[in-house]
C-alpha positions as CSV (number, residue, x, y, z in Angstrom):
1,M,-6.7,-18.4,-21.8
2,R,-10.2,-19.5,-22.4
3,A,-13.1,-16.9,-22.2
4,R,-15.6,-19.6,-21.2
5,D,-15.0,-22.2,-18.5
6,P,-16.1,-25.9,-18.9
7,D,-19.4,-25.0,-17.4
8,G,-20.1,-22.4,-20.0
9,W,-19.5,-19.3,-17.8
10,L,-18.0,-16.3,-19.6
11,H,-15.2,-14.8,-17.5
12,T,-15.1,-11.1,-18.3
13,G,-13.5,-9.7,-15.2
14,D,-16.6,-7.6,-14.4
15,Q,-18.7,-7.6,-11.3
16,A,-22.4,-7.8,-12.0
17,R,-25.7,-8.4,-10.3
18,L,-29.0,-9.9,-11.5
19,D,-32.2,-8.1,-10.8
20,G,-35.5,-8.9,-12.4
21,G,-33.8,-10.9,-15.2
22,R,-31.5,-8.0,-16.1
23,I,-27.7,-8.0,-15.6
24,Y,-26.2,-4.9,-14.2
25,I,-22.4,-4.4,-14.4
26,K,-21.2,-2.9,-11.2
27,G,-17.5,-2.6,-11.9
28,R,-14.3,-4.4,-12.6
29,L,-13.2,-7.2,-10.3
30,K,-9.7,-5.8,-10.4
31,D,-11.1,-2.5,-9.0
32,I,-12.9,-4.1,-6.1
33,I,-11.3,-3.2,-2.8
34,V,-11.0,-6.1,-0.3
35,T,-10.4,-4.8,3.3
36,S,-8.4,-6.8,5.7
37,T,-11.7,-7.8,7.3
38,G,-12.8,-9.3,4.0
39,E,-15.4,-6.7,3.1
40,K,-15.7,-6.2,-0.7
41,I,-16.3,-2.6,-1.9
42,A,-16.6,-1.2,-5.4
43,P,-14.7,2.1,-5.0
44,A,-16.2,3.8,-8.2
45,D,-19.6,3.8,-6.7
46,L,-18.5,5.5,-3.5
47,E,-16.4,8.0,-5.5
48,A,-19.3,9.0,-7.7
49,A,-21.5,9.5,-4.6
50,I,-18.7,11.5,-2.9
51,T,-18.1,13.6,-5.9
52,S,-21.9,14.4,-6.2
53,D,-21.2,16.9,-3.3
54,P,-20.0,20.1,-5.0
55,L,-17.3,20.5,-2.4
56,F,-15.4,17.6,-4.0
57,D,-14.1,17.8,-7.5
58,Q,-12.3,14.4,-7.4
59,A,-12.2,11.5,-4.9
60,M,-10.4,8.1,-4.6
61,V,-11.4,5.5,-2.0
62,I,-8.6,3.3,-0.7
63,G,-8.5,0.4,1.8
64,E,-7.1,-2.7,0.0
65,Q,-6.0,-5.0,2.8
66,R,-6.4,-2.3,5.3
67,P,-8.8,-2.3,8.3
68,Y,-11.1,0.4,7.0
69,L,-11.6,2.6,4.0
70,A,-10.1,6.1,3.7
71,T,-10.5,8.6,0.9
72,L,-8.3,11.1,-0.9
73,V,-10.3,14.2,-2.0
74,V,-9.5,17.2,-4.2
75,V,-11.6,20.0,-3.0
76,N,-13.3,22.7,-5.2
77,S,-11.4,25.8,-4.5
78,A,-14.4,28.1,-4.3
79,K,-16.5,25.7,-2.3
80,W,-13.5,25.1,0.1
81,A,-13.1,28.8,0.6
82,Q,-16.7,29.0,1.8
83,Q,-16.4,25.8,4.0
84,A,-13.2,27.1,5.4
85,H,-14.8,30.4,6.3
86,D,-17.8,28.6,7.9
87,L,-15.3,26.7,10.0
88,G,-13.3,29.7,11.1
89,L,-10.3,28.5,9.0
90,N,-8.2,30.3,6.4
91,P,-8.9,28.7,3.0
92,D,-5.4,29.7,1.8
93,N,-3.5,28.1,4.7
94,E,-2.4,24.6,3.9
95,S,-2.3,23.6,7.5
96,D,-5.9,24.6,7.9
97,L,-6.8,22.3,5.0
98,H,-5.3,19.4,6.9
99,S,-6.7,20.4,10.4
100,E,-8.9,18.3,12.6
101,P,-11.9,20.7,12.1
102,A,-11.6,20.5,8.3
103,R,-11.2,16.6,8.3
104,R,-14.1,16.1,10.7
105,S,-16.3,18.4,8.6
106,V,-15.4,16.7,5.4
107,L,-16.0,13.2,6.8
108,E,-19.5,14.4,7.9
109,R,-20.2,15.5,4.3
110,I,-18.8,12.1,2.9
111,R,-21.0,10.2,5.4
112,A,-24.0,12.2,4.2
113,A,-23.2,11.4,0.6
114,L,-22.8,7.7,1.3
115,Q,-25.8,7.2,3.6
116,A,-27.4,4.8,1.2
117,F,-24.3,2.5,1.4
118,P,-23.5,-0.1,4.1
119,S,-21.6,1.3,7.2
120,H,-18.4,-0.7,6.3
121,A,-18.3,1.3,2.9
122,T,-18.0,4.6,4.7
123,P,-14.5,6.0,4.8
124,R,-13.1,6.7,8.3
125,A,-10.3,8.9,7.4
126,V,-9.7,11.5,4.7
127,F,-6.8,13.5,3.1
128,L,-7.7,16.8,1.5
129,S,-5.9,18.4,-1.4
130,K,-6.4,21.4,-3.5
131,E,-4.1,20.1,-6.2
132,P,-6.2,18.6,-9.1
133,W,-5.5,15.2,-10.6
134,T,-4.9,15.7,-14.2
135,V,-3.7,13.9,-17.3
136,A,-0.6,16.2,-17.4
137,N,0.5,15.2,-13.9
138,G,-0.2,11.5,-14.6
139,L,-2.9,11.0,-11.9
140,I,-5.8,10.4,-14.2
141,T,-6.4,8.7,-17.6
142,P,-7.5,10.5,-20.7
143,T,-10.9,9.2,-19.9
144,L,-10.8,11.0,-16.6
145,K,-10.5,7.8,-14.4
146,P,-8.1,8.0,-11.5
147,K,-4.9,6.2,-12.0
148,R,-5.1,4.4,-8.6
149,A,-1.4,3.2,-8.4
150,A,-0.2,6.6,-9.4
151,I,-2.2,8.4,-6.9
152,E,-1.3,6.0,-4.2
153,A,2.4,6.4,-4.9
154,R,2.0,10.2,-5.1
155,Y,0.3,10.3,-1.7
156,A,2.1,7.3,0.0
157,A,3.2,9.4,3.0
158,E,-0.2,10.9,3.5
159,I,-1.9,7.5,3.2
160,A,0.4,5.9,5.7
161,E,-0.6,8.8,8.1
162,L,-4.4,7.9,7.6
163,Y,-3.6,4.4,8.8
164,R,-1.0,5.2,11.5
165,G,-1.8,3.2,14.6
166,H,-3.9,0.6,13.0
């Protein structure tokens, strides 16, 4: 395989943008989500914004060939305890973690974290977990990046539920 095409372009697999004569690398093309509506989204940017909220320890945005984005989040246990209390939920009850009030509240926080992004880049559904993604459980790399395929396989049933009816 040639690194440069006949016109002299170097194909690196990176997505970039030019701004004021500078090149900014935005992500890997293979990591770009293309929804069923054709929107292209760099999930790493969204995930970084989501995890800037202290409630979220980890996040992974999904939506490849799906009608909208959804996200899987690992909540911070201490912050979740406070959030659950504020919502009148039991932080130790797994069904409360997956309740409609919990999901609605978390989606509001995600929307706030992503307000600088276009509306098509805002997840419409969320799955909450308290189980961290670790190298030991095979869900992140040694460089702490999510193993997207492994996470999607681990949460396949939950992901299917996020898109049920669409």
